[in-house]
Backbone as JSON Lines, residues from 0, in Angstrom:
{"i":0,"aa":"M","n":[10.1,22.47,-22.12],"ca":[9.16,23.02,-22.89],"c":[7.8,23.07,-22.18]}
{"i":1,"aa":"I","n":[6.46,23.92,-22.09],"ca":[5.65,23.96,-21.65],"c":[4.56,23.75,-22.78]}
{"i":2,"aa":"E","n":[3.64,22.4,-22.28],"ca":[2.5,22.11,-23.88],"c":[1.06,22.42,-23.24]}
{"i":3,"aa":"L","n":[0.6,23.34,-24.01],"ca":[-0.85,23.59,-23.14],"c":[-1.9,22.82,-23.6]}
{"i":4,"aa":"K","n":[-2.82,22.48,-23.17],"ca":[-3.76,21.5,-23.45],"c":[-4.94,21.41,-23.92]}
{"i":5,"aa":"S","n":[-5.98,21.19,-24.66],"ca":[-6.83,21.61,-24.82],"c":[-7.97,21.55,-24.33]}
{"i":6,"aa":"A","n":[-8.95,22.48,-24.17],"ca":[-9.71,22.25,-23.44],"c":[-10.71,20.76,-23.25]}
{"i":7,"aa":"G","n":[-10.73,19.65,-24.56],"ca":[-11.26,18.89,-24.89],"c":[-10.49,17.86,-23.76]}
{"i":8,"aa":"E","n":[-8.94,17.97,-23.31],"ca":[-7.76,16.92,-22.93],"c":[-7.95,17.03,-21.05]}
{"i":9,"aa":"I","n":[-8.22,19.07,-21.29],"ca":[-8.28,18.84,-19.97],"c":[-9.46,18.23,-19.22]}
{"i":10,"aa":"A","n":[-10.68,18.19,-19.85],"ca":[-12.02,17.25,-19.72],"c":[-11.61,16.01,-19.86]}
{"i":11,"aa":"A","n":[-11.0,15.67,-20.62],"ca":[-10.55,14.05,-20.18],"c":[-10.24,13.83,-19.17]}
{"i":12,"aa":"M","n":[-8.93,14.72,-18.49],"ca":[-7.82,14.94,-17.68],"c":[-8.91,14.93,-16.38]}
{"i":13,"aa":"R","n":[-9.74,15.67,-16.01],"ca":[-10.59,15.9,-14.98],"c":[-11.61,15.04,-15.02]}
{"i":14,"aa":"A","n":[-12.04,13.88,-15.84],"ca":[-12.63,12.57,-15.75],"c":[-11.89,11.23,-15.35]}
{"i":15,"aa":"A","n":[-10.72,11.22,-16.16],"ca":[-10.04,10.48,-14.92],"c":[-9.69,11.06,-13.95]}
{"i":16,"aa":"G","n":[-9.15,11.93,-13.8],"ca":[-8.9,11.79,-12.15],"c":[-9.85,11.54,-11.11]}
{"i":17,"aa":"R","n":[-11.08,12.12,-11.6],"ca":[-12.12,11.17,-10.8],"c":[-12.54,10.33,-10.37]}
{"i":18,"aa":"V","n":[-12.01,9.57,-11.94],"ca":[-11.86,8.11,-11.54],"c":[-11.45,7.6,-10.62]}
{"i":19,"aa":"V","n":[-9.94,7.77,-10.48],"ca":[-8.46,7.64,-9.68],"c":[-9.48,7.72,-8.5]}
{"i":20,"aa":"A","n":[-10.04,9.19,-8.51],"ca":[-10.22,9.34,-6.78],"c":[-11.67,7.99,-6.77]}
{"i":21,"aa":"A","n":[-12.46,7.84,-7.51],"ca":[-13.06,6.99,-6.67],"c":[-12.74,5.44,-6.45]}
{"i":22,"aa":"V","n":[-12.16,5.22,-7.47],"ca":[-11.09,3.49,-7.13],"c":[-10.24,3.85,-5.31]}
{"i":23,"aa":"H","n":[-9.77,4.85,-5.23],"ca":[-9.21,5.04,-4.37],"c":[-10.14,5.15,-3.61]}
{"i":24,"aa":"A","n":[-11.46,5.68,-3.01],"ca":[-12.51,6.1,-2.19],"c":[-12.4,4.33,-2.13]}
{"i":25,"aa":"A","n":[-13.39,3.7,-2.96],"ca":[-13.6,2.16,-2.86],"c":[-13.37,1.56,-2.39]}
{"i":26,"aa":"T","n":[-11.48,1.04,-2.76],"ca":[-10.64,0.08,-2.05],"c":[-10.2,0.35,-1.32]}
{"i":27,"aa":"R","n":[-9.73,1.96,-0.35],"ca":[-10.01,2.61,1.31],"c":[-11.4,1.72,2.0]}
{"i":28,"aa":"A","n":[-11.87,1.86,1.44],"ca":[-13.38,1.41,2.44],"c":[-13.38,-0.58,2.26]}
{"i":29,"aa":"E","n":[-12.9,-1.15,1.77],"ca":[-12.51,-2.35,0.95],"c":[-11.17,-3.04,2.16]}
{"i":30,"aa":"A","n":[-10.37,-1.96,2.14],"ca":[-9.05,-2.41,2.56],"c":[-9.29,-2.83,4.15]}
{"i":31,"aa":"G","n":[-8.66,-4.11,4.68],"ca":[-8.98,-3.7,6.27],"c":[-7.57,-5.28,6.45]}
{"i":32,"aa":"I","n":[-8.2,-6.27,7.71],"ca":[-7.3,-7.3,7.6],"c":[-7.9,-8.36,7.45]}
{"i":33,"aa":"G","n":[-6.9,-9.07,6.67],"ca":[-7.94,-10.34,6.13],"c":[-8.41,-10.3,4.07]}
{"i":34,"aa":"V","n":[-8.74,-8.83,4.2],"ca":[-8.77,-8.08,2.97],"c":[-7.72,-8.9,1.73]}
{"i":35,"aa":"T","n":[-7.9,-9.94,0.32],"ca":[-6.87,-10.3,-0.17],"c":[-6.88,-8.67,-0.98]}
{"i":36,"aa":"L","n":[-5.05,-8.95,-2.02],"ca":[-5.57,-7.98,-2.96],"c":[-6.06,-8.06,-3.97]}
{"i":37,"aa":"K","n":[-6.56,-9.72,-4.73],"ca":[-7.21,-9.83,-5.57],"c":[-8.7,-9.26,-5.42]}
{"i":38,"aa":"H","n":[-9.08,-9.58,-3.98],"ca":[-10.78,-8.43,-4.03],"c":[-10.07,-6.99,-3.73]}
{"i":39,"aa":"L","n":[-9.52,-6.12,-3.9],"ca":[-9.05,-4.62,-3.71],"c":[-9.49,-4.45,-5.51]}
{"i":40,"aa":"D","n":[-8.16,-5.45,-6.25],"ca":[-8.05,-5.34,-7.7],"c":[-10.0,-5.54,-8.06]}
{"i":41,"aa":"D","n":[-10.47,-6.35,-7.98],"ca":[-11.49,-6.48,-8.17],"c":[-12.7,-5.52,-8.05]}
{"i":42,"aa":"V","n":[-12.35,-4.65,-7.02],"ca":[-13.18,-3.64,-5.91],"c":[-12.62,-2.68,-7.4]}
{"i":43,"aa":"A","n":[-11.39,-2.04,-7.76],"ca":[-11.25,-1.43,-8.57],"c":[-11.66,-1.72,-9.68]}
{"i":44,"aa":"R","n":[-11.45,-2.74,-10.59],"ca":[-11.5,-3.14,-11.81],"c":[-13.27,-2.65,-11.98]}
{"i":45,"aa":"T","n":[-13.99,-3.15,-10.46],"ca":[-15.4,-3.01,-11.08],"c":[-15.56,-1.33,-10.72]}
{"i":46,"aa":"V","n":[-15.55,-0.51,-9.73],"ca":[-15.41,0.82,-9.98],"c":[-15.39,1.63,-11.96]}
{"i":47,"aa":"I","n":[-13.78,0.86,-12.05],"ca":[-13.14,1.42,-13.93],"c":[-14.63,0.82,-14.9]}
{"i":48,"aa":"E","n":[-14.83,-0.38,-14.54],"ca":[-16.13,-1.18,-15.43],"c":[-17.0,0.31,-15.54]}
{"i":49,"aa":"E","n":[-17.85,0.33,-14.29],"ca":[-18.82,1.03,-14.1],"c":[-18.59,2.89,-14.5]}
{"i":50,"aa":"A","n":[-17.68,3.05,-14.57],"ca":[-17.23,4.12,-15.08],"c":[-17.02,4.6,-16.33]}
{"i":51,"aa":"K","n":[-16.81,3.13,-16.9],"ca":[-16.93,2.8,-18.54],"c":[-15.99,3.96,-18.66]}
{"i":52,"aa":"A","n":[-14.64,3.16,-17.99],"ca":[-13.2,3.54,-18.23],"c":[-12.52,3.04,-18.02]}
{"i":53,"aa":"G","n":[-12.46,2.09,-19.14],"ca":[-11.16,0.52,-19.46],"c":[-10.51,1.1,-19.78]}
{"i":54,"aa":"G","n":[-10.33,2.24,-20.71],"ca":[-9.02,2.06,-21.2],"c":[-9.14,1.93,-22.61]}
{"i":55,"aa":"R","n":[-7.59,1.37,-23.2],"ca":[-7.19,0.86,-24.85],"c":[-6.57,-0.31,-24.59]}
{"i":56,"aa":"R","n":[-7.06,-1.07,-23.15],"ca":[-5.97,-2.07,-23.44],"c":[-6.44,-3.46,-24.26]}
{"i":57,"aa":"S","n":[-5.63,-4.22,-25.27],"ca":[-6.12,-5.05,-25.94],"c":[-6.36,-6.05,-25.12]}
{"i":58,"aa":"S","n":[-7.3,-7.11,-25.9],"ca":[-7.76,-7.91,-25.62],"c":[-6.8,-9.55,-24.96]}
{"i":59,"aa":"A","n":[-5.73,-8.72,-25.23],"ca":[-4.71,-10.06,-24.63],"c":[-4.23,-9.99,-23.55]}
{"i":60,"aa":"T","n":[-4.71,-8.54,-23.07],"ca":[-3.98,-8.81,-21.62],"c":[-5.25,-8.23,-21.02]}
{"i":61,"aa":"T","n":[-6.84,-8.48,-21.32],"ca":[-7.89,-8.06,-20.17],"c":[-8.31,-9.3,-19.74]}
{"i":62,"aa":"R","n":[-8.3,-8.81,-18.67],"ca":[-9.58,-10.13,-17.73],"c":[-10.53,-10.23,-18.0]}
{"i":63,"aa":"P","n":[-10.7,-11.83,-17.57],"ca":[-12.22,-12.3,-17.84],"c":[-13.12,-11.57,-16.68]}
{"i":64,"aa":"S","n":[-14.11,-11.22,-16.98],"ca":[-14.87,-10.21,-16.19],"c":[-15.44,-11.31,-14.43]}
{"i":65,"aa":"A","n":[-15.34,-10.63,-13.7],"ca":[-15.26,-10.99,-12.33],"c":[-16.51,-10.78,-11.23]}
{"i":66,"aa":"P","n":[-17.05,-11.88,-10.92],"ca":[-18.67,-10.89,-9.94],"c":[-18.41,-9.82,-9.68]}
{"i":67,"aa":"P","n":[-19.21,-9.12,-9.29],"ca":[-18.59,-7.96,-8.33],"c":[-18.42,-8.46,-7.11]}
{"i":68,"aa":"P","n":[-17.05,-7.52,-6.59],"ca":[-17.22,-8.13,-5.11],"c":[-17.73,-7.83,-4.14]}
{"i":69,"aa":"T","n":[-17.24,-8.87,-3.24],"ca":[-17.98,-8.55,-1.7],"c":[-17.43,-8.29,-0.63]}
{"i":70,"aa":"R","n":[-17.81,-7.94,0.6],"ca":[-16.6,-7.24,1.94],"c":[-16.28,-8.63,2.22]}
{"i":71,"aa":"A","n":[-15.27,-8.82,2.3],"ca":[-14.52,-9.87,3.45],"c":[-14.59,-9.62,4.64]}
{"i":72,"aa":"S","n":[-14.58,-10.76,5.19],"ca":[-15.11,-10.62,6.6],"c":[-14.16,-9.91,7.44]}
{"i":73,"aa":"S","n":[-13.99,-9.02,8.2],"ca":[-13.16,-8.36,8.99],"c":[-12.84,-8.77,10.17]}
{"i":74,"aa":"A","n":[-13.37,-10.46,10.59],"ca":[-13.31,-10.65,11.6],"c":[-11.72,-11.25,11.55]}
{"i":75,"aa":"P","n":[-10.68,-11.46,12.68],"ca":[-9.18,-12.2,12.66],"c":[-9.6,-13.43,12.67]}
{"i":76,"aa":"P","n":[-8.44,-13.73,11.93],"ca":[-9.0,-15.21,11.44],"c":[-7.87,-16.26,12.9]}
{"i":77,"aa":"S","n":[-9.25,-17.2,12.84],"ca":[-8.77,-17.4,14.08],"c":[-7.13,-18.56,14.12]}
{"i":78,"aa":"T","n":[-7.06,-19.01,15.7],"ca":[-5.95,-18.98,16.08],"c":[-6.06,-20.52,16.5]}
{"i":79,"aa":"G","n":[-6.54,-21.47,16.59],"ca":[-6.95,-22.8,17.22],"c":[-6.81,-23.57,16.37]}
């Protein structure tokens, strides 16, 4: 069965899609050798928080706020 969406539901889905696209762009821009997954998670969290799109997470699952992410060095690790 096809369920039709209301104009409000479509607008909400469009807004969510824009946030997801912004998260993808930000994490893609930060990704590289030596960049940790935690850093990418922090970048994604910052984008979501700035969009005020945190969702309906319970307080038991929310993480403490982190400082804004900074770009990790792209220099390769030393081998000496």
